[in-house]
C-alpha angles and dihedrals in degrees: 000000000000121000094257090049089054091049090049092050088053092048091048089051090049092052091045092053092048091049090049091049092050091046089054091050092048090049091052090051090055097047121103122241092258088063093050098053120129097258092052091046092050091050093049090050091051092051092046090049091053090049091049092052091048093051093047089056092047096047091045093051092044093050091046090050091048092050090050089050090048092051092047094053091045089052091049093055090047090051091050091049091051092048090050092050094049093045092051091048092052092048090054088062091059092063139228093331089070093061094095091053093044089050090055091049092047092050088050091054095045090050092051091051093047095048099040096045100033093157092061128074110286119239119256124246138056115313139123110291134191094042122158112273116271135024097287125151092294114178090214093054092045090050093053093053093046092052089049092050090051091051093048091051088051088056090064091063092045095048111030090160088066096052094125092052092046091050088058090049091052089047091056091044088056090049089050091053090049092049090048093052091047088057091046094051096045106032099093136085114282104192109102112236094226092053091047091054091048090052090052089050093051091048092050089051090054089054090050086054091050089055093048090056102039129087120236108261141113095259090058089048093052091044092052090047092052092046092051092049092048094052093045089052089052089052090048093053092045092052091046093052091047092057101040100172093065142044133032095312095047120148115264122263090208098103092053093043089052090053089049092050090050090053091051096053116105 
């Protein structure tokens, strides 16, 4: 989901909750007195309380899961930035013959930054542009790394006296590939769409219950409005955290930009 889509989902949830609350109030106005006696009202409140408790647990677990997912993706990008920095520093030690490989790795990093954080200023230099947002299994990005790997392997033949150093370089290149695939496999929303729709349905039922228990006055209307807005904001934050590369709560590009700045230093 993009940032605007997440905001749209939250706005839709807000409207749904308001409609459900109004439906509950309208239904109460149409009920006869025998349906509004004290025993009936107490039973409805009991059911609504149970539903509120259930939804509180579900929303709490989903928000915690989304935050954990957000932290995992953020850590994955930091790990990838660290491996890129170490790999480039090791290639520096090889000498000028490593410049082509370093250029490919630099182009890969710049392309990742430009495609993942497309709303931020793009890095300078020569690299593939206009790629689909996010890491993904981009053929262009994969090609850059494959070329870099081929060039690193060629260095072993050119500099047999630096075999140990180049072995370390290849080890860090392998670690970079692992970090990249970890990002690819984890950087996507994790909340199942069917479960999300069911959660909205359960929450709407809760607002219908609120309407059935509430008297008709402005204080009740404002309270329902605030409650709907609060729950919609929780859903918005949950969706934002679950898709960490986009939106207002997107993970920072600073670790990768710092790695790029380190590559560009003389």
